[in-house]
mmCIF file of the N, C-alpha and C atoms, coordinates in Angstrom:
data_MODEL
# 
_entry.id   MODEL 
# 
loop_
_atom_site.group_PDB 
_atom_site.id 
_atom_site.type_symbol 
_atom_site.label_atom_id 
_atom_site.label_alt_id 
_atom_site.label_comp_id 
_atom_site.label_asym_id 
_atom_site.label_entity_id 
_atom_site.label_seq_id 
_atom_site.pdbx_PDB_ins_code 
_atom_site.Cartn_x 
_atom_site.Cartn_y 
_atom_site.Cartn_z 
_atom_site.occupancy 
_atom_site.B_iso_or_equiv 
_atom_site.pdbx_formal_charge 
_atom_site.auth_seq_id 
_atom_site.auth_comp_id 
_atom_site.auth_asym_id 
_atom_site.auth_atom_id 
_atom_site.pdbx_PDB_model_num 
ATOM 1   N N  . MET A 1 1  ? -10.426 -4.587  -92.873 1.00 0.00 ? 1  MET A N  1 
ATOM 2   C CA . MET A 1 1  ? -10.529 -4.540  -91.437 1.00 0.00 ? 1  MET A CA 1 
ATOM 3   C C  . MET A 1 1  ? -10.549 -5.967  -90.900 1.00 0.00 ? 1  MET A C  1 
ATOM 4   N N  . LEU A 1 2  ? -9.844  -6.180  -89.799 1.00 0.00 ? 2  LEU A N  1 
ATOM 5   C CA . LEU A 1 2  ? -9.762  -7.511  -89.222 1.00 0.00 ? 2  LEU A CA 1 
ATOM 6   C C  . LEU A 1 2  ? -10.971 -7.809  -88.351 1.00 0.00 ? 2  LEU A C  1 
ATOM 7   N N  . ASP A 1 3  ? -11.473 -9.047  -88.454 1.00 0.00 ? 3  ASP A N  1 
ATOM 8   C CA . ASP A 1 3  ? -12.485 -9.477  -87.501 1.00 0.00 ? 3  ASP A CA 1 
ATOM 9   C C  . ASP A 1 3  ? -11.762 -10.009 -86.255 1.00 0.00 ? 3  ASP A C  1 
ATOM 10  N N  . ASN A 1 4  ? -12.491 -10.453 -85.272 1.00 0.00 ? 4  ASN A N  1 
ATOM 11  C CA . ASN A 1 4  ? -11.863 -10.916 -84.021 1.00 0.00 ? 4  ASN A CA 1 
ATOM 12  C C  . ASN A 1 4  ? -10.872 -12.045 -84.249 1.00 0.00 ? 4  ASN A C  1 
ATOM 13  N N  . LYS A 1 5  ? -11.230 -12.999 -85.094 1.00 0.00 ? 5  LYS A N  1 
ATOM 14  C CA . LYS A 1 5  ? -10.341 -14.131 -85.357 1.00 0.00 ? 5  LYS A CA 1 
ATOM 15  C C  . LYS A 1 5  ? -9.065  -13.661 -86.056 1.00 0.00 ? 5  LYS A C  1 
ATOM 16  N N  . GLY A 1 6  ? -9.208  -12.807 -87.047 1.00 0.00 ? 6  GLY A N  1 
ATOM 17  C CA . GLY A 1 6  ? -8.045  -12.279 -87.755 1.00 0.00 ? 6  GLY A CA 1 
ATOM 18  C C  . GLY A 1 6  ? -7.143  -11.472 -86.835 1.00 0.00 ? 6  GLY A C  1 
ATOM 19  N N  . PHE A 1 7  ? -7.757  -10.682 -85.969 1.00 0.00 ? 7  PHE A N  1 
ATOM 20  C CA . PHE A 1 7  ? -6.968  -9.897  -85.028 1.00 0.00 ? 7  PHE A CA 1 
ATOM 21  C C  . PHE A 1 7  ? -6.216  -10.804 -84.071 1.00 0.00 ? 7  PHE A C  1 
ATOM 22  N N  . ASP A 1 8  ? -6.872  -11.846 -83.567 1.00 0.00 ? 8  ASP A N  1 
ATOM 23  C CA . ASP A 1 8  ? -6.213  -12.781 -82.656 1.00 0.00 ? 8  ASP A CA 1 
ATOM 24  C C  . ASP A 1 8  ? -5.036  -13.470 -83.327 1.00 0.00 ? 8  ASP A C  1 
ATOM 25  N N  . LEU A 1 9  ? -5.179  -13.840 -84.587 1.00 0.00 ? 9  LEU A N  1 
ATOM 26  C CA . LEU A 1 9  ? -4.083  -14.469 -85.316 1.00 0.00 ? 9  LEU A CA 1 
ATOM 27  C C  . LEU A 1 9  ? -2.926  -13.492 -85.490 1.00 0.00 ? 9  LEU A C  1 
ATOM 28  N N  . TRP A 1 10 ? -3.223  -12.252 -85.805 1.00 0.00 ? 10 TRP A N  1 
ATOM 29  C CA . TRP A 1 10 ? -2.198  -11.228 -85.965 1.00 0.00 ? 10 TRP A CA 1 
ATOM 30  C C  . TRP A 1 10 ? -1.521  -10.943 -84.630 1.00 0.00 ? 10 TRP A C  1 
ATOM 31  N N  . ALA A 1 11 ? -2.294  -10.908 -83.559 1.00 0.00 ? 11 ALA A N  1 
ATOM 32  C CA . ALA A 1 11 ? -1.761  -10.599 -82.233 1.00 0.00 ? 11 ALA A CA 1 
ATOM 33  C C  . ALA A 1 11 ? -0.731  -11.630 -81.793 1.00 0.00 ? 11 ALA A C  1 
ATOM 34  N N  . ASP A 1 12 ? -0.908  -12.884 -82.176 1.00 0.00 ? 12 ASP A N  1 
ATOM 35  C CA . ASP A 1 12 ? 0.038   -13.937 -81.793 1.00 0.00 ? 12 ASP A CA 1 
ATOM 36  C C  . ASP A 1 12 ? 1.455   -13.626 -82.274 1.00 0.00 ? 12 ASP A C  1 
ATOM 37  N N  . GLY A 1 13 ? 1.591   -13.022 -83.428 1.00 0.00 ? 13 GLY A N  1 
ATOM 38  C CA . GLY A 1 13 ? 2.908   -12.729 -83.969 1.00 0.00 ? 13 GLY A CA 1 
ATOM 39  C C  . GLY A 1 13 ? 3.281   -11.254 -83.919 1.00 0.00 ? 13 GLY A C  1 
ATOM 40  N N  . TYR A 1 14 ? 2.491   -10.465 -83.212 1.00 0.00 ? 14 TYR A N  1 
ATOM 41  C CA . TYR A 1 14 ? 2.673   -9.012  -83.196 1.00 0.00 ? 14 TYR A CA 1 
ATOM 42  C C  . TYR A 1 14 ? 4.065   -8.602  -82.722 1.00 0.00 ? 14 TYR A C  1 
ATOM 43  N N  . ASP A 1 15 ? 4.489   -9.103  -81.569 1.00 0.00 ? 15 ASP A N  1 
ATOM 44  C CA . ASP A 1 15 ? 5.788   -8.704  -81.018 1.00 0.00 ? 15 ASP A CA 1 
ATOM 45  C C  . ASP A 1 15 ? 6.922   -9.029  -81.979 1.00 0.00 ? 15 ASP A C  1 
ATOM 46  N N  . GLU A 1 16 ? 6.862   -10.196 -82.573 1.00 0.00 ? 16 GLU A N  1 
ATOM 47  C CA . GLU A 1 16 ? 7.901   -10.586 -83.531 1.00 0.00 ? 16 GLU A CA 1 
ATOM 48  C C  . GLU A 1 16 ? 7.864   -9.685  -84.765 1.00 0.00 ? 16 GLU A C  1 
ATOM 49  N N  . ALA A 1 17 ? 6.654   -9.402  -85.269 1.00 0.00 ? 17 ALA A N  1 
ATOM 50  C CA . ALA A 1 17 ? 6.521   -8.549  -86.450 1.00 0.00 ? 17 ALA A CA 1 
ATOM 51  C C  . ALA A 1 17 ? 7.049   -7.144  -86.178 1.00 0.00 ? 17 ALA A C  1 
ATOM 52  N N  . VAL A 1 18 ? 6.732   -6.613  -85.006 1.00 0.00 ? 18 VAL A N  1 
ATOM 53  C CA . VAL A 1 18 ? 7.212   -5.283  -84.639 1.00 0.00 ? 18 VAL A CA 1 
ATOM 54  C C  . VAL A 1 18 ? 8.733   -5.285  -84.568 1.00 0.00 ? 18 VAL A C  1 
ATOM 55  N N  . GLY A 1 19 ? 9.298   -6.285  -83.901 1.00 0.00 ? 19 GLY A N  1 
ATOM 56  C CA . GLY A 1 19 ? 10.747  -6.367  -83.756 1.00 0.00 ? 19 GLY A CA 1 
ATOM 57  C C  . GLY A 1 19 ? 11.460  -6.460  -85.088 1.00 0.00 ? 19 GLY A C  1 
ATOM 58  N N  . LEU A 1 20 ? 10.974  -7.317  -85.966 1.00 0.00 ? 20 LEU A N  1 
ATOM 59  C CA . LEU A 1 20 ? 11.607  -7.474  -87.276 1.00 0.00 ? 20 LEU A CA 1 
ATOM 60  C C  . LEU A 1 20 ? 11.492  -6.204  -88.110 1.00 0.00 ? 20 LEU A C  1 
ATOM 61  N N  . SER A 1 21 ? 10.311  -5.614  -88.117 1.00 0.00 ? 21 SER A N  1 
ATOM 62  C CA . SER A 1 21 ? 10.105  -4.395  -88.889 1.00 0.00 ? 21 SER A CA 1 
ATOM 63  C C  . SER A 1 21 ? 10.991  -3.270  -88.370 1.00 0.00 ? 21 SER A C  1 
ATOM 64  N N  . ASP A 1 22 ? 11.106  -3.156  -87.051 1.00 0.00 ? 22 ASP A N  1 
ATOM 65  C CA . ASP A 1 22 ? 11.942  -2.111  -86.471 1.00 0.00 ? 22 ASP A CA 1 
ATOM 66  C C  . ASP A 1 22 ? 13.410  -2.346  -86.794 1.00 0.00 ? 22 ASP A C  1 
ATOM 67  N N  . GLU A 1 23 ? 13.863  -3.581  -86.661 1.00 0.00 ? 23 GLU A N  1 
ATOM 68  C CA . GLU A 1 23 ? 15.266  -3.912  -86.958 1.00 0.00 ? 23 GLU A CA 1 
ATOM 69  C C  . GLU A 1 23 ? 15.607  -3.648  -88.414 1.00 0.00 ? 23 GLU A C  1 
ATOM 70  N N  . GLU A 1 24 ? 14.670  -3.963  -89.308 1.00 0.00 ? 24 GLU A N  1 
ATOM 71  C CA . GLU A 1 24 ? 14.899  -3.784  -90.742 1.00 0.00 ? 24 GLU A CA 1 
ATOM 72  C C  . GLU A 1 24 ? 14.575  -2.365  -91.209 1.00 0.00 ? 24 GLU A C  1 
ATOM 73  N N  . ASN A 1 25 ? 14.088  -1.551  -90.279 1.00 0.00 ? 25 ASN A N  1 
ATOM 74  C CA . ASN A 1 25 ? 13.677  -0.179  -90.594 1.00 0.00 ? 25 ASN A CA 1 
ATOM 75  C C  . ASN A 1 25 ? 12.682  -0.167  -91.744 1.00 0.00 ? 25 ASN A C  1 
ATOM 76  N N  . SER A 1 26 ? 11.683  -1.057  -91.641 1.00 0.00 ? 26 SER A N  1 
ATOM 77  C CA . SER A 1 26 ? 10.698  -1.185  -92.705 1.00 0.00 ? 26 SER A CA 1 
ATOM 78  C C  . SER A 1 26 ? 9.284   -0.944  -92.178 1.00 0.00 ? 26 SER A C  1 
ATOM 79  N N  . TYR A 1 27 ? 8.396   -0.632  -93.100 1.00 0.00 ? 27 TYR A N  1 
ATOM 80  C CA . TYR A 1 27 ? 6.988   -0.415  -92.804 1.00 0.00 ? 27 TYR A CA 1 
ATOM 81  C C  . TYR A 1 27 ? 6.395   -1.676  -92.201 1.00 0.00 ? 27 TYR A C  1 
ATOM 82  N N  . PRO A 1 28 ? 5.529   -1.608  -91.256 1.00 0.00 ? 28 PRO A N  1 
ATOM 83  C CA . PRO A 1 28 ? 4.904   -0.420  -90.693 1.00 0.00 ? 28 PRO A CA 1 
ATOM 84  C C  . PRO A 1 28 ? 5.488   0.032   -89.343 1.00 0.00 ? 28 PRO A C  1 
ATOM 85  N N  . PHE A 1 29 ? 6.491   -0.659  -88.847 1.00 0.00 ? 29 PHE A N  1 
ATOM 86  C CA . PHE A 1 29 ? 6.974   -0.353  -87.500 1.00 0.00 ? 29 PHE A CA 1 
ATOM 87  C C  . PHE A 1 29 ? 8.400   0.206   -87.465 1.00 0.00 ? 29 PHE A C  1 
ATOM 88  N N  . ALA A 1 30 ? 8.860   0.781   -88.542 1.00 0.00 ? 30 ALA A N  1 
ATOM 89  C CA . ALA A 1 30 ? 10.188  1.384   -88.548 1.00 0.00 ? 30 ALA A CA 1 
ATOM 90  C C  . ALA A 1 30 ? 10.239  2.496   -87.505 1.00 0.00 ? 30 ALA A C  1 
ATOM 91  N N  . GLY A 1 31 ? 11.249  2.462   -86.655 1.00 0.00 ? 31 GLY A N  1 
ATOM 92  C CA . GLY A 1 31 ? 11.408  3.495   -85.644 1.00 0.00 ? 31 GLY A CA 1 
ATOM 93  C C  . GLY A 1 31 ? 10.586  3.288   -84.388 1.00 0.00 ? 31 GLY A C  1 
ATOM 94  N N  . TYR A 1 32 ? 9.950   2.149   -84.260 1.00 0.00 ? 32 TYR A N  1 
ATOM 95  C CA . TYR A 1 32 ? 9.056   1.862   -83.136 1.00 0.00 ? 32 TYR A CA 1 
ATOM 96  C C  . TYR A 1 32 ? 9.764   2.023   -81.791 1.00 0.00 ? 32 TYR A C  1 
ATOM 97  N N  . LYS A 1 33 ? 10.944  1.429   -81.651 1.00 0.00 ? 33 LYS A N  1 
ATOM 98  C CA . LYS A 1 33 ? 11.675  1.530   -80.382 1.00 0.00 ? 33 LYS A CA 1 
ATOM 99  C C  . LYS A 1 33 ? 12.091  2.958   -80.090 1.00 0.00 ? 33 LYS A C  1 
ATOM 100 N N  . ASP A 1 34 ? 12.444  3.709   -81.122 1.00 0.00 ? 34 ASP A N  1 
ATOM 101 C CA . ASP A 1 34 ? 12.809  5.113   -80.935 1.00 0.00 ? 34 ASP A CA 1 
ATOM 102 C C  . ASP A 1 34 ? 11.622  5.925   -80.428 1.00 0.00 ? 34 ASP A C  1 
ATOM 103 N N  . VAL A 1 35 ? 10.454  5.656   -80.984 1.00 0.00 ? 35 VAL A N  1 
ATOM 104 C CA . VAL A 1 35 ? 9.247   6.359   -80.550 1.00 0.00 ? 35 VAL A CA 1 
ATOM 105 C C  . VAL A 1 35 ? 8.943   6.024   -79.093 1.00 0.00 ? 35 VAL A C  1 
ATOM 106 N N  . LEU A 1 36 ? 8.978   4.743   -78.754 1.00 0.00 ? 36 LEU A N  1 
ATOM 107 C CA . LEU A 1 36 ? 8.719   4.348   -77.372 1.00 0.00 ? 36 LEU A CA 1 
ATOM 108 C C  . LEU A 1 36 ? 9.748   4.950   -76.425 1.00 0.00 ? 36 LEU A C  1 
ATOM 109 N N  . GLY A 1 37 ? 11.006  4.971   -76.838 1.00 0.00 ? 37 GLY A N  1 
ATOM 110 C CA . GLY A 1 37 ? 12.059  5.568   -76.017 1.00 0.00 ? 37 GLY A CA 1 
ATOM 111 C C  . GLY A 1 37 ? 11.832  7.051   -75.808 1.00 0.00 ? 37 GLY A C  1 
ATOM 112 N N  . GLY A 1 38 ? 11.395  7.747   -76.841 1.00 0.00 ? 38 GLY A N  1 
ATOM 113 C CA . GLY A 1 38 ? 11.108  9.173   -76.731 1.00 0.00 ? 38 GLY A CA 1 
ATOM 114 C C  . GLY A 1 38 ? 9.943   9.454   -75.796 1.00 0.00 ? 38 GLY A C  1 
ATOM 115 N N  . ILE A 1 39 ? 8.924   8.618   -75.883 1.00 0.00 ? 39 ILE A N  1 
ATOM 116 C CA . ILE A 1 39 ? 7.780   8.759   -74.980 1.00 0.00 ? 39 ILE A CA 1 
ATOM 117 C C  . ILE A 1 39 ? 8.220   8.524   -73.542 1.00 0.00 ? 39 ILE A C  1 
ATOM 118 N N  . PHE A 1 40 ? 9.005   7.490   -73.321 1.00 0.00 ? 40 PHE A N  1 
ATOM 119 C CA . PHE A 1 40 ? 9.495   7.181   -71.976 1.00 0.00 ? 40 PHE A CA 1 
ATOM 120 C C  . PHE A 1 40 ? 10.321  8.342   -71.418 1.00 0.00 ? 40 PHE A C  1 
ATOM 121 N N  . LYS A 1 41 ? 11.234  8.862   -72.223 1.00 0.00 ? 41 LYS A N  1 
ATOM 122 C CA . LYS A 1 41 ? 12.072  9.987   -71.765 1.00 0.00 ? 41 LYS A CA 1 
ATOM 123 C C  . LYS A 1 41 ? 11.214  11.196  -71.400 1.00 0.00 ? 41 LYS A C  1 
ATOM 124 N N  . GLU A 1 42 ? 10.218  11.485  -72.212 1.00 0.00 ? 42 GLU A N  1 
ATOM 125 C CA . GLU A 1 42 ? 9.340   12.624  -71.938 1.00 0.00 ? 42 GLU A CA 1 
ATOM 126 C C  . GLU A 1 42 ? 8.568   12.402  -70.633 1.00 0.00 ? 42 GLU A C  1 
ATOM 127 N N  . ILE A 1 43 ? 8.048   11.235  -70.449 1.00 0.00 ? 43 ILE A N  1 
ATOM 128 C CA . ILE A 1 43 ? 7.310   10.936  -69.216 1.00 0.00 ? 43 ILE A CA 1 
ATOM 129 C C  . ILE A 1 43 ? 8.215   11.054  -68.006 1.00 0.00 ? 43 ILE A C  1 
ATOM 130 N N  . MET A 1 44 ? 9.446   10.583  -68.128 1.00 0.00 ? 44 MET A N  1 
ATOM 131 C CA . MET A 1 44 ? 10.358  10.590  -66.989 1.00 0.00 ? 44 MET A CA 1 
ATOM 132 C C  . MET A 1 44 ? 10.799  12.008  -66.596 1.00 0.00 ? 44 MET A C  1 
ATOM 133 N N  . THR A 1 45 ? 10.546  13.000  -67.444 1.00 0.00 ? 45 THR A N  1 
ATOM 134 C CA . THR A 1 45 ? 10.873  14.375  -67.068 1.00 0.00 ? 45 THR A CA 1 
ATOM 135 C C  . THR A 1 45 ? 9.808   14.983  -66.163 1.00 0.00 ? 45 THR A C  1 
ATOM 136 N N  . LYS A 1 46 ? 8.698   14.302  -66.027 1.00 0.00 ? 46 LYS A N  1 
ATOM 137 C CA . LYS A 1 46 ? 7.578   14.821  -65.239 1.00 0.00 ? 46 LYS A CA 1 
ATOM 138 C C  . LYS A 1 46 ? 7.776   14.512  -63.752 1.00 0.00 ? 46 LYS A C  1 
ATOM 139 N N  . GLU A 1 47 ? 7.298   15.428  -62.922 1.00 0.00 ? 47 GLU A N  1 
ATOM 140 C CA . GLU A 1 47 ? 7.364   15.241  -61.478 1.00 0.00 ? 47 GLU A CA 1 
ATOM 141 C C  . GLU A 1 47 ? 6.633   13.968  -61.074 1.00 0.00 ? 47 GLU A C  1 
ATOM 142 N N  . ASN A 1 48 ? 7.209   13.224  -60.169 1.00 0.00 ? 48 ASN A N  1 
ATOM 143 C CA . ASN A 1 48 ? 6.645   11.971  -59.647 1.00 0.00 ? 48 ASN A CA 1 
ATOM 144 C C  . ASN A 1 48 ? 6.644   10.818  -60.645 1.00 0.00 ? 48 ASN A C  1 
ATOM 145 N N  . ALA A 1 49 ? 7.370   10.950  -61.742 1.00 0.00 ? 49 ALA A N  1 
ATOM 146 C CA . ALA A 1 49 ? 7.443   9.852   -62.703 1.00 0.00 ? 49 ALA A CA 1 
ATOM 147 C C  . ALA A 1 49 ? 8.248   8.715   -62.092 1.00 0.00 ? 49 ALA A C  1 
ATOM 148 N N  . ARG A 1 50 ? 7.806   7.497   -62.375 1.00 0.00 ? 50 ARG A N  1 
ATOM 149 C CA . ARG A 1 50 ? 8.511   6.312   -61.887 1.00 0.00 ? 50 ARG A CA 1 
ATOM 150 C C  . ARG A 1 50 ? 8.676   5.329   -63.039 1.00 0.00 ? 50 ARG A C  1 
ATOM 151 N N  . SER A 1 51 ? 9.781   4.610   -63.013 1.00 0.00 ? 51 SER A N  1 
ATOM 152 C CA . SER A 1 51 ? 9.971   3.592   -64.055 1.00 0.00 ? 51 SER A CA 1 
ATOM 153 C C  . SER A 1 51 ? 9.780   2.206   -63.486 1.00 0.00 ? 51 SER A C  1 
# 
């Protein structure tokens, strides 16, 4: 488990790590953009949804 300092260090590179993992289709973020896209599409089907 990460302490606050470890989490802060990880957070600095989080976006890059997610992007690389998703592009390479590797653990732990494989399919991340697809999941976010699916959530967005589902939300946008709801009445009064705004983007």
